[in-house]
CHARMM internal coordinates of N, CA and C (Angstrom, degrees):
IC EDIT
DIST 1 N 1 CA 1.4781
DIST 1 CA 1 C 1.4895
ANGL 1 N 1 CA 1 C 108.97
DIST 1 C 2 N 1.3426
ANGL 1 CA 1 C 2 N 115.66
DIHE 1 N 1 CA 1 C 2 N 131.05
DIST 2 N 2 CA 1.4654
ANGL 1 C 2 N 2 CA 120.50
DIHE 1 CA 1 C 2 N 2 CA 176.70
DIST 2 CA 2 C 1.5312
ANGL 2 N 2 CA 2 C 108.25
DIHE 1 C 2 N 2 CA 2 C -97.49
DIST 2 C 3 N 1.2790
ANGL 2 CA 2 C 3 N 118.33
DIHE 2 N 2 CA 2 C 3 N 145.03
DIST 3 N 3 CA 1.4384
ANGL 2 C 3 N 3 CA 123.59
DIHE 2 CA 2 C 3 N 3 CA -177.62
DIST 3 CA 3 C 1.5646
ANGL 3 N 3 CA 3 C 109.05
DIHE 2 C 3 N 3 CA 3 C -145.61
DIST 3 C 4 N 1.2429
ANGL 3 CA 3 C 4 N 116.75
DIHE 3 N 3 CA 3 C 4 N 148.62
DIST 4 N 4 CA 1.4737
ANGL 3 C 4 N 4 CA 122.15
DIHE 3 CA 3 C 4 N 4 CA 179.12
DIST 4 CA 4 C 1.5014
ANGL 4 N 4 CA 4 C 110.03
DIHE 3 C 4 N 4 CA 4 C -74.33
DIST 4 C 5 N 1.2907
ANGL 4 CA 4 C 5 N 117.90
DIHE 4 N 4 CA 4 C 5 N -12.59
DIST 5 N 5 CA 1.4840
ANGL 4 C 5 N 5 CA 119.59
DIHE 4 CA 4 C 5 N 5 CA -175.76
DIST 5 CA 5 C 1.5282
ANGL 5 N 5 CA 5 C 109.25
DIHE 4 C 5 N 5 CA 5 C -102.26
DIST 5 C 6 N 1.3049
ANGL 5 CA 5 C 6 N 117.17
DIHE 5 N 5 CA 5 C 6 N 140.02
DIST 6 N 6 CA 1.4216
ANGL 5 C 6 N 6 CA 120.30
DIHE 5 CA 5 C 6 N 6 CA 177.60
DIST 6 CA 6 C 1.5225
ANGL 6 N 6 CA 6 C 110.27
DIHE 5 C 6 N 6 CA 6 C -141.31
DIST 6 C 7 N 1.2891
ANGL 6 CA 6 C 7 N 121.00
DIHE 6 N 6 CA 6 C 7 N 152.40
DIST 7 N 7 CA 1.4711
ANGL 6 C 7 N 7 CA 125.58
DIHE 6 CA 6 C 7 N 7 CA 171.94
DIST 7 CA 7 C 1.5151
ANGL 7 N 7 CA 7 C 106.16
DIHE 6 C 7 N 7 CA 7 C -102.01
DIST 7 C 8 N 1.3112
ANGL 7 CA 7 C 8 N 116.07
DIHE 7 N 7 CA 7 C 8 N 129.59
DIST 8 N 8 CA 1.4524
ANGL 7 C 8 N 8 CA 119.80
DIHE 7 CA 7 C 8 N 8 CA 177.86
DIST 8 CA 8 C 1.4813
ANGL 8 N 8 CA 8 C 113.80
DIHE 7 C 8 N 8 CA 8 C -126.09
DIST 8 C 9 N 1.3244
ANGL 8 CA 8 C 9 N 119.62
DIHE 8 N 8 CA 8 C 9 N 27.02
DIST 9 N 9 CA 1.3876
ANGL 8 C 9 N 9 CA 127.82
DIHE 8 CA 8 C 9 N 9 CA 179.96
DIST 9 CA 9 C 1.5364
ANGL 9 N 9 CA 9 C 111.72
DIHE 8 C 9 N 9 CA 9 C -88.67
DIST 9 C 10 N 1.3026
ANGL 9 CA 9 C 10 N 117.13
DIHE 9 N 9 CA 9 C 10 N -170.80
DIST 10 N 10 CA 1.4781
ANGL 9 C 10 N 10 CA 118.96
DIHE 9 CA 9 C 10 N 10 CA -174.15
DIST 10 CA 10 C 1.5009
ANGL 10 N 10 CA 10 C 112.15
DIHE 9 C 10 N 10 CA 10 C -61.69
DIST 10 C 11 N 1.2972
ANGL 10 CA 10 C 11 N 118.27
DIHE 10 N 10 CA 10 C 11 N 140.95
DIST 11 N 11 CA 1.4177
ANGL 10 C 11 N 11 CA 126.13
DIHE 10 CA 10 C 11 N 11 CA 173.42
DIST 11 CA 11 C 1.5880
ANGL 11 N 11 CA 11 C 106.16
DIHE 10 C 11 N 11 CA 11 C -152.88
DIST 11 C 12 N 1.2851
ANGL 11 CA 11 C 12 N 111.67
DIHE 11 N 11 CA 11 C 12 N 126.77
DIST 12 N 12 CA 1.4756
ANGL 11 C 12 N 12 CA 117.87
DIHE 11 CA 11 C 12 N 12 CA -176.96
DIST 12 CA 12 C 1.4995
ANGL 12 N 12 CA 12 C 112.95
DIHE 11 C 12 N 12 CA 12 C -103.73
DIST 12 C 13 N 1.2993
ANGL 12 CA 12 C 13 N 116.31
DIHE 12 N 12 CA 12 C 13 N 110.76
DIST 13 N 13 CA 1.4817
ANGL 12 C 13 N 13 CA 123.39
DIHE 12 CA 12 C 13 N 13 CA 179.81
DIST 13 CA 13 C 1.5285
ANGL 13 N 13 CA 13 C 110.88
DIHE 12 C 13 N 13 CA 13 C -151.92
DIST 13 C 14 N 1.2430
ANGL 13 CA 13 C 14 N 119.25
DIHE 13 N 13 CA 13 C 14 N 165.97
DIST 14 N 14 CA 1.4745
ANGL 13 C 14 N 14 CA 122.62
DIHE 13 CA 13 C 14 N 14 CA 175.34
DIST 14 CA 14 C 1.4936
ANGL 14 N 14 CA 14 C 111.29
DIHE 13 C 14 N 14 CA 14 C -68.07
DIST 14 C 15 N 1.3393
ANGL 14 CA 14 C 15 N 114.78
DIHE 14 N 14 CA 14 C 15 N -38.74
DIST 15 N 15 CA 1.4776
ANGL 14 C 15 N 15 CA 122.06
DIHE 14 CA 14 C 15 N 15 CA -179.52
DIST 15 CA 15 C 1.5256
ANGL 15 N 15 CA 15 C 107.03
DIHE 14 C 15 N 15 CA 15 C -82.37
DIST 15 C 16 N 1.3813
ANGL 15 CA 15 C 16 N 117.39
DIHE 15 N 15 CA 15 C 16 N 145.48
DIST 16 N 16 CA 1.4461
ANGL 15 C 16 N 16 CA 118.95
DIHE 15 CA 15 C 16 N 16 CA 179.99
DIST 16 CA 16 C 1.5202
ANGL 16 N 16 CA 16 C 106.00
DIHE 15 C 16 N 16 CA 16 C -89.24
DIST 16 C 17 N 1.3582
ANGL 16 CA 16 C 17 N 115.85
DIHE 16 N 16 CA 16 C 17 N 107.36
DIST 17 N 17 CA 1.4331
ANGL 16 C 17 N 17 CA 123.58
DIHE 16 CA 16 C 17 N 17 CA -177.03
DIST 17 CA 17 C 1.5207
ANGL 17 N 17 CA 17 C 106.44
DIHE 16 C 17 N 17 CA 17 C -104.35
DIST 17 C 18 N 1.3954
ANGL 17 CA 17 C 18 N 118.06
DIHE 17 N 17 CA 17 C 18 N 117.85
DIST 18 N 18 CA 1.4118
ANGL 17 C 18 N 18 CA 121.92
DIHE 17 CA 17 C 18 N 18 CA -172.62
DIST 18 CA 18 C 1.5083
ANGL 18 N 18 CA 18 C 110.99
DIHE 17 C 18 N 18 CA 18 C -84.05
DIST 18 C 19 N 1.3621
ANGL 18 CA 18 C 19 N 118.99
DIHE 18 N 18 CA 18 C 19 N -45.67
DIST 19 N 19 CA 1.3996
ANGL 18 C 19 N 19 CA 124.39
DIHE 18 CA 18 C 19 N 19 CA 179.74
DIST 19 CA 19 C 1.5288
ANGL 19 N 19 CA 19 C 114.11
DIHE 18 C 19 N 19 CA 19 C -135.72
DIST 19 C 20 N 1.2831
ANGL 19 CA 19 C 20 N 119.39
DIHE 19 N 19 CA 19 C 20 N 150.06
DIST 20 N 20 CA 1.4585
ANGL 19 C 20 N 20 CA 124.26
DIHE 19 CA 19 C 20 N 20 CA -176.25
DIST 20 CA 20 C 1.5341
ANGL 20 N 20 CA 20 C 108.90
DIHE 19 C 20 N 20 CA 20 C -135.34
DIST 20 C 21 N 1.3026
ANGL 20 CA 20 C 21 N 116.49
DIHE 20 N 20 CA 20 C 21 N 138.46
DIST 21 N 21 CA 1.4517
ANGL 20 C 21 N 21 CA 122.64
DIHE 20 CA 20 C 21 N 21 CA 176.56
DIST 21 CA 21 C 1.5655
ANGL 21 N 21 CA 21 C 108.85
DIHE 20 C 21 N 21 CA 21 C -67.48
DIST 21 C 22 N 1.2702
ANGL 21 CA 21 C 22 N 116.11
DIHE 21 N 21 CA 21 C 22 N 131.08
DIST 22 N 22 CA 1.4797
ANGL 21 C 22 N 22 CA 117.16
DIHE 21 CA 21 C 22 N 22 CA 178.28
DIST 22 CA 22 C 1.5391
ANGL 22 N 22 CA 22 C 116.42
DIHE 21 C 22 N 22 CA 22 C -60.22
DIST 22 C 23 N 1.3109
ANGL 22 CA 22 C 23 N 117.07
DIHE 22 N 22 CA 22 C 23 N -28.55
DIST 23 N 23 CA 1.4353
ANGL 22 C 23 N 23 CA 119.57
DIHE 22 CA 22 C 23 N 23 CA 177.79
DIST 23 CA 23 C 1.4996
ANGL 23 N 23 CA 23 C 111.31
DIHE 22 C 23 N 23 CA 23 C -72.58
DIST 23 C 24 N 1.3831
ANGL 23 CA 23 C 24 N 116.86
DIHE 23 N 23 CA 23 C 24 N -29.15
DIST 24 N 24 CA 1.4407
ANGL 23 C 24 N 24 CA 120.55
DIHE 23 CA 23 C 24 N 24 CA 177.27
DIST 24 CA 24 C 1.4713
ANGL 24 N 24 CA 24 C 111.91
DIHE 23 C 24 N 24 CA 24 C -74.57
DIST 24 C 25 N 1.3430
ANGL 24 CA 24 C 25 N 119.28
DIHE 24 N 24 CA 24 C 25 N -25.23
DIST 25 N 25 CA 1.4305
ANGL 24 C 25 N 25 CA 122.48
DIHE 24 CA 24 C 25 N 25 CA 171.54
DIST 25 CA 25 C 1.5031
ANGL 25 N 25 CA 25 C 110.84
DIHE 24 C 25 N 25 CA 25 C -68.85
DIST 25 C 26 N 1.3407
ANGL 25 CA 25 C 26 N 117.13
DIHE 25 N 25 CA 25 C 26 N -45.08
DIST 26 N 26 CA 1.4381
ANGL 25 C 26 N 26 CA 124.38
DIHE 25 CA 25 C 26 N 26 CA -177.19
DIST 26 CA 26 C 1.4899
ANGL 26 N 26 CA 26 C 112.68
DIHE 25 C 26 N 26 CA 26 C -60.85
DIST 26 C 27 N 1.3708
ANGL 26 CA 26 C 27 N 114.14
DIHE 26 N 26 CA 26 C 27 N -46.70
DIST 27 N 27 CA 1.4498
ANGL 26 C 27 N 27 CA 117.35
DIHE 26 CA 26 C 27 N 27 CA -173.46
DIST 27 CA 27 C 1.5169
ANGL 27 N 27 CA 27 C 111.82
DIHE 26 C 27 N 27 CA 27 C -89.38
DIST 27 C 28 N 1.3034
ANGL 27 CA 27 C 28 N 119.54
DIHE 27 N 27 CA 27 C 28 N 0.50
DIST 28 N 28 CA 1.4526
ANGL 27 C 28 N 28 CA 126.31
DIHE 27 CA 27 C 28 N 28 CA 175.46
DIST 28 CA 28 C 1.5383
ANGL 28 N 28 CA 28 C 113.86
DIHE 27 C 28 N 28 CA 28 C 84.66
DIST 28 C 29 N 1.3095
ANGL 28 CA 28 C 29 N 118.54
DIHE 28 N 28 CA 28 C 29 N 2.34
DIST 29 N 29 CA 1.4482
ANGL 28 C 29 N 29 CA 120.29
DIHE 28 CA 28 C 29 N 29 CA -179.92
DIST 29 CA 29 C 1.5471
ANGL 29 N 29 CA 29 C 113.35
DIHE 28 C 29 N 29 CA 29 C -64.23
DIST 29 C 30 N 1.2993
ANGL 29 CA 29 C 30 N 116.85
DIHE 29 N 29 CA 29 C 30 N -36.85
DIST 30 N 30 CA 1.4547
ANGL 29 C 30 N 30 CA 120.01
DIHE 29 CA 29 C 30 N 30 CA -179.20
DIST 30 CA 30 C 1.5415
ANGL 30 N 30 CA 30 C 111.53
DIHE 29 C 30 N 30 CA 30 C -60.92
DIST 30 C 31 N 1.3127
ANGL 30 CA 30 C 31 N 115.02
DIHE 30 N 30 CA 30 C 31 N -53.69
DIST 31 N 31 CA 1.5016
ANGL 30 C 31 N 31 CA 120.18
DIHE 30 CA 30 C 31 N 31 CA -178.56
DIST 31 CA 31 C 1.5356
ANGL 31 N 31 CA 31 C 109.18
DIHE 30 C 31 N 31 CA 31 C -62.51
DIST 31 C 32 N 1.2738
ANGL 31 CA 31 C 32 N 120.25
DIHE 31 N 31 CA 31 C 32 N -37.88
DIST 32 N 32 CA 1.4093
ANGL 31 C 32 N 32 CA 122.24
DIHE 31 CA 31 C 32 N 32 CA 178.06
DIST 32 CA 32 C 1.4367
ANGL 32 N 32 CA 32 C 113.30
DIHE 31 C 32 N 32 CA 32 C -67.68
DIST 32 C 33 N 1.3121
ANGL 32 CA 32 C 33 N 119.98
DIHE 32 N 32 CA 32 C 33 N -48.98
DIST 33 N 33 CA 1.4585
ANGL 32 C 33 N 33 CA 127.60
DIHE 32 CA 32 C 33 N 33 CA -177.68
DIST 33 CA 33 C 1.5244
ANGL 33 N 33 CA 33 C 114.03
DIHE 32 C 33 N 33 CA 33 C -57.63
DIST 33 C 34 N 1.3589
ANGL 33 CA 33 C 34 N 113.27
DIHE 33 N 33 CA 33 C 34 N -44.97
DIST 34 N 34 CA 1.4350
ANGL 33 C 34 N 34 CA 121.18
DIHE 33 CA 33 C 34 N 34 CA -177.46
DIST 34 CA 34 C 1.5662
ANGL 34 N 34 CA 34 C 114.41
DIHE 33 C 34 N 34 CA 34 C -100.69
DIST 34 C 35 N 1.3218
ANGL 34 CA 34 C 35 N 117.12
DIHE 34 N 34 CA 34 C 35 N 3.82
DIST 35 N 35 CA 1.4402
ANGL 34 C 35 N 35 CA 122.76
DIHE 34 CA 34 C 35 N 35 CA -174.56
DIST 35 CA 35 C 1.4419
ANGL 35 N 35 CA 35 C 111.90
DIHE 34 C 35 N 35 CA 35 C 46.01
DIST 35 C 36 N 1.3237
ANGL 35 CA 35 C 36 N 114.96
DIHE 35 N 35 CA 35 C 36 N 52.88
DIST 36 N 36 CA 1.5454
ANGL 35 C 36 N 36 CA 122.43
DIHE 35 CA 35 C 36 N 36 CA -174.23
DIST 36 CA 36 C 1.5140
ANGL 36 N 36 CA 36 C 113.08
DIHE 35 C 36 N 36 CA 36 C -124.76
DIST 36 C 37 N 1.2564
ANGL 36 CA 36 C 37 N 113.31
DIHE 36 N 36 CA 36 C 37 N -179.80
DIST 37 N 37 CA 1.4920
ANGL 36 C 37 N 37 CA 124.96
DIHE 36 CA 36 C 37 N 37 CA -178.18
DIST 37 CA 37 C 1.5133
ANGL 37 N 37 CA 37 C 110.31
DIHE 36 C 37 N 37 CA 37 C -141.61
DIST 37 C 38 N 1.2978
ANGL 37 CA 37 C 38 N 114.35
DIHE 37 N 37 CA 37 C 38 N 149.21
DIST 38 N 38 CA 1.4963
ANGL 37 C 38 N 38 CA 123.52
DIHE 37 CA 37 C 38 N 38 CA 174.58
DIST 38 CA 38 C 1.5262
ANGL 38 N 38 CA 38 C 111.63
DIHE 37 C 38 N 38 CA 38 C -89.47
DIST 38 C 39 N 1.3402
ANGL 38 CA 38 C 39 N 117.10
DIHE 38 N 38 CA 38 C 39 N -9.86
DIST 39 N 39 CA 1.4472
ANGL 38 C 39 N 39 CA 121.99
DIHE 38 CA 38 C 39 N 39 CA 178.85
DIST 39 CA 39 C 1.4897
ANGL 39 N 39 CA 39 C 110.70
DIHE 38 C 39 N 39 CA 39 C -121.38
DIST 39 C 40 N 1.2996
ANGL 39 CA 39 C 40 N 118.94
DIHE 39 N 39 CA 39 C 40 N 127.76
DIST 40 N 40 CA 1.4110
ANGL 39 C 40 N 40 CA 126.31
DIHE 39 CA 39 C 40 N 40 CA -179.74
DIST 40 CA 40 C 1.5347
ANGL 40 N 40 CA 40 C 108.81
DIHE 39 C 40 N 40 CA 40 C -78.75
DIST 40 C 41 N 1.2832
ANGL 40 CA 40 C 41 N 118.27
DIHE 40 N 40 CA 40 C 41 N 97.58
DIST 41 N 41 CA 1.4825
ANGL 40 C 41 N 41 CA 122.29
DIHE 40 CA 40 C 41 N 41 CA -178.20
DIST 41 CA 41 C 1.5034
ANGL 41 N 41 CA 41 C 116.13
DIHE 40 C 41 N 41 CA 41 C -55.31
DIST 41 C 42 N 1.2928
ANGL 41 CA 41 C 42 N 115.16
DIHE 41 N 41 CA 41 C 42 N -27.81
DIST 42 N 42 CA 1.4608
ANGL 41 C 42 N 42 CA 121.97
DIHE 41 CA 41 C 42 N 42 CA 177.74
DIST 42 CA 42 C 1.5345
ANGL 42 N 42 CA 42 C 115.64
DIHE 41 C 42 N 42 CA 42 C -70.01
DIST 42 C 43 N 1.3255
ANGL 42 CA 42 C 43 N 118.60
DIHE 42 N 42 CA 42 C 43 N -18.69
DIST 43 N 43 CA 1.4228
ANGL 42 C 43 N 43 CA 121.57
DIHE 42 CA 42 C 43 N 43 CA -178.50
DIST 43 CA 43 C 1.5086
ANGL 43 N 43 CA 43 C 110.27
DIHE 42 C 43 N 43 CA 43 C -107.47
DIST 43 C 44 N 1.3343
ANGL 43 CA 43 C 44 N 120.25
DIHE 43 N 43 CA 43 C 44 N 8.44
DIST 44 N 44 CA 1.4767
ANGL 43 C 44 N 44 CA 124.88
DIHE 43 CA 43 C 44 N 44 CA 177.90
DIST 44 CA 44 C 1.4592
ANGL 44 N 44 CA 44 C 112.08
DIHE 43 C 44 N 44 CA 44 C -82.46
DIST 44 C 45 N 1.2916
ANGL 44 CA 44 C 45 N 118.34
DIHE 44 N 44 CA 44 C 45 N 142.70
DIST 45 N 45 CA 1.5012
ANGL 44 C 45 N 45 CA 125.24
DIHE 44 CA 44 C 45 N 45 CA 176.65
DIST 45 CA 45 C 1.5425
ANGL 45 N 45 CA 45 C 107.55
DIHE 44 C 45 N 45 CA 45 C -77.50
DIST 45 C 46 N 1.2956
ANGL 45 CA 45 C 46 N 115.08
DIHE 45 N 45 CA 45 C 46 N 157.17
DIST 46 N 46 CA 1.4760
ANGL 45 C 46 N 46 CA 119.89
DIHE 45 CA 45 C 46 N 46 CA 174.16
DIST 46 CA 46 C 1.5407
ANGL 46 N 46 CA 46 C 107.70
DIHE 45 C 46 N 46 CA 46 C -76.32
DIST 46 C 47 N 1.3029
ANGL 46 CA 46 C 47 N 116.82
DIHE 46 N 46 CA 46 C 47 N 137.01
DIST 47 N 47 CA 1.4481
ANGL 46 C 47 N 47 CA 123.21
DIHE 46 CA 46 C 47 N 47 CA 179.07
DIST 47 CA 47 C 1.4979
ANGL 47 N 47 CA 47 C 109.56
DIHE 46 C 47 N 47 CA 47 C -92.75
DIST 47 C 48 N 1.2842
ANGL 47 CA 47 C 48 N 120.96
DIHE 47 N 47 CA 47 C 48 N 111.70
DIST 48 N 48 CA 1.4935
ANGL 47 C 48 N 48 CA 124.32
DIHE 47 CA 47 C 48 N 48 CA -176.23
DIST 48 CA 48 C 1.5337
ANGL 48 N 48 CA 48 C 108.92
DIHE 47 C 48 N 48 CA 48 C -69.20
DIST 48 C 49 N 1.3428
ANGL 48 CA 48 C 49 N 120.73
DIHE 48 N 48 CA 48 C 49 N -41.54
DIST 49 N 49 CA 1.4056
ANGL 48 C 49 N 49 CA 125.92
DIHE 48 CA 48 C 49 N 49 CA -175.06
DIST 49 CA 49 C 1.5488
ANGL 49 N 49 CA 49 C 109.28
DIHE 48 C 49 N 49 CA 49 C -98.25
DIST 49 C 50 N 1.3684
ANGL 49 CA 49 C 50 N 115.73
DIHE 49 N 49 CA 49 C 50 N 97.39
DIST 50 N 50 CA 1.4785
ANGL 49 C 50 N 50 CA 118.02
DIHE 49 CA 49 C 50 N 50 CA -174.89
DIST 50 CA 50 C 1.5085
ANGL 50 N 50 CA 50 C 114.47
DIHE 49 C 50 N 50 CA 50 C -60.53
DIST 50 C 51 N 1.3519
ANGL 50 CA 50 C 51 N 118.61
DIHE 50 N 50 CA 50 C 51 N -15.25
DIST 51 N 51 CA 1.4489
ANGL 50 C 51 N 51 CA 121.24
DIHE 50 CA 50 C 51 N 51 CA 179.84
DIST 51 CA 51 C 1.5103
ANGL 51 N 51 CA 51 C 110.67
DIHE 50 C 51 N 51 CA 51 C -67.68
DIST 51 C 52 N 1.4338
ANGL 51 CA 51 C 52 N 117.64
DIHE 51 N 51 CA 51 C 52 N -17.43
DIST 52 N 52 CA 1.4933
ANGL 51 C 52 N 52 CA 120.64
DIHE 51 CA 51 C 52 N 52 CA 178.84
DIST 52 CA 52 C 1.5193
ANGL 52 N 52 CA 52 C 111.96
DIHE 51 C 52 N 52 CA 52 C -79.91
DIST 52 C 53 N 1.3440
ANGL 52 CA 52 C 53 N 117.07
DIHE 52 N 52 CA 52 C 53 N -9.83
DIST 53 N 53 CA 1.4239
ANGL 52 C 53 N 53 CA 117.49
DIHE 52 CA 52 C 53 N 53 CA -176.46
DIST 53 CA 53 C 1.5144
ANGL 53 N 53 CA 53 C 109.60
DIHE 52 C 53 N 53 CA 53 C -90.07
DIST 53 C 54 N 1.3588
ANGL 53 CA 53 C 54 N 115.15
DIHE 53 N 53 CA 53 C 54 N 146.25
DIST 54 N 54 CA 1.4796
ANGL 53 C 54 N 54 CA 120.19
DIHE 53 CA 53 C 54 N 54 CA 174.47
DIST 54 CA 54 C 1.4904
ANGL 54 N 54 CA 54 C 107.42
DIHE 53 C 54 N 54 CA 54 C -104.37
DIST 54 C 55 N 1.3404
ANGL 54 CA 54 C 55 N 112.85
DIHE 54 N 54 CA 54 C 55 N 149.94
DIST 55 N 55 CA 1.4840
ANGL 54 C 55 N 55 CA 116.99
DIHE 54 CA 54 C 55 N 55 CA 179.84
DIST 55 CA 55 C 1.4948
ANGL 55 N 55 CA 55 C 106.95
DIHE 54 C 55 N 55 CA 55 C -109.99
END
COOR INIT
IC SEED 1 N 1 CA 1 C
IC BUILD
């Protein structure tokens, strides 16, 4: 599906992905297709209270 809207913010994957369809972000297709993430796990702080984490 082609769309005039694109996301060009941070995306962490082995492949260099320049733009992503916002609908593919919402439904999880982008992360699945490129085996990527929108959050850099290496720059996250440790959460002391585990009740704040969602599974």
